[in-house]
C-alpha positions in Angstrom: -21.4 17.9 -12.7 -23.1 20.2 -10.3 -22.3 19.8 -6.6 -19.6 17.2 -7.1 -17.6 18.3 -4.1 -20.6 18.2 -1.8 -21.6 14.7 -3.1 -18.1 13.4 -2.5 -18.1 14.9 1.0 -21.4 13.2 1.8 -20.1 9.9 0.5 -17.0 10.3 2.6 -19.0 10.9 5.7 -21.5 8.1 5.0 -18.8 5.5 4.2 -16.1 6.8 6.6 -13.8 6.6 3.5 -11.3 9.4 2.9 -10.8 8.5 -0.8 -13.9 10.5 -1.7 -12.4 13.6 -0.1 -9.1 13.0 -1.8 -11.0 12.9 -5.1 -12.8 16.1 -4.2 -9.5 17.8 -3.5 -8.2 16.8 -6.9 -11.3 18.2 -8.4 -10.5 21.6 -6.7 -7.2 21.6 -8.5 -8.8 21.7 -11.9 -8.8 18.0 -12.6 -12.5 17.6 -12.0 -14.2 14.4 -13.0 -17.1 14.9 -15.4 -19.4 12.4 -13.7 -19.7 9.9 -10.9 -18.4 7.1 -13.1 -15.2 8.9 -13.5 -15.0 9.5 -9.8 -15.4 5.9 -9.0 -13.0 4.9 -11.7 -10.3 7.1 -10.1 -11.0 5.7 -6.7 -10.8 2.1 -8.0 -7.6 2.9 -9.9 -6.0 4.3 -6.8 -7.0 1.2 -4.9 -5.5 -1.0 -7.6 -2.3 1.0 -7.6 -2.0 0.7 -3.8 -2.8 -3.1 -4.0 -0.1 -3.6 -6.6 2.4 -1.7 -4.6 1.5 -3.6 -1.4 1.9 -6.9 -3.4 5.3 -5.9 -4.5 6.3 -5.1 -0.9 5.0 -8.4 0.3 6.8 -10.3 -2.4 10.1 -8.4 -1.5 9.6 -9.3 2.1 9.2 -13.0 1.3 12.3 -13.0 -1.0 14.3 -11.1 1.7 13.4 -13.7 4.3 14.3 -16.6 2.0 17.6 -15.1 1.1 18.3 -14.5 4.8 17.6 -18.1 5.6 20.1 -19.1 2.9 22.7 -16.9 4.7 23.0 -13.9 2.4 24.2 -10.7 4.1 21.5 -8.1 4.6 23.3 -5.6 2.4 23.1 -8.0 -0.6 19.5 -8.8 0.2 18.6 -5.1 0.2 20.3 -4.7 -3.1 18.5 -7.6 -4.6 15.0 -6.6 -3.5 15.8 -2.9 -4.1 14.8 -1.6 -0.7 16.7 0.4 1.9 18.9 -1.8 4.1 17.2 -0.5 7.3 13.8 -1.5 6.0 15.0 -5.0 4.9 16.6 -5.4 8.4 13.4 -4.6 10.1 11.5 -7.1 7.9 14.0 -9.9 8.7 13.9 -9.2 12.4 10.1 -9.1 12.4 9.8 -12.3 10.4 12.4 -14.1 12.5 10.5 -13.1 15.6 7.2 -14.3 14.1 8.8 -17.6 13.1 10.3 -18.1 16.5 6.9 -17.5 18.2 5.2 -20.0 15.9 7.8 -22.7 16.6 7.4 -22.1 20.4 3.6 -22.5 20.1 3.9 -25.9 18.5 
């Protein structure tokens, strides 16, 4: 496709969405999409992948909080949800603070 990079730059500016520029950068590396349908497919797939990853993180947070309420040590929780102990600790502290604020408001 002619002027692919320029079209993607224009779309990025018009939509204030950097994903078009990221796709343009991948096109520079020799992995150029052949048409705009492929461009949009790549952008959608990246969004899907990010959504799946965020969903997995949200689920791990919920499980971590439930296990913490049941009294499991943070080390065990981190092992179960397969995240770093520091990350899990920050989730639990944040969720505990949120839960406390909610109970005070009621």
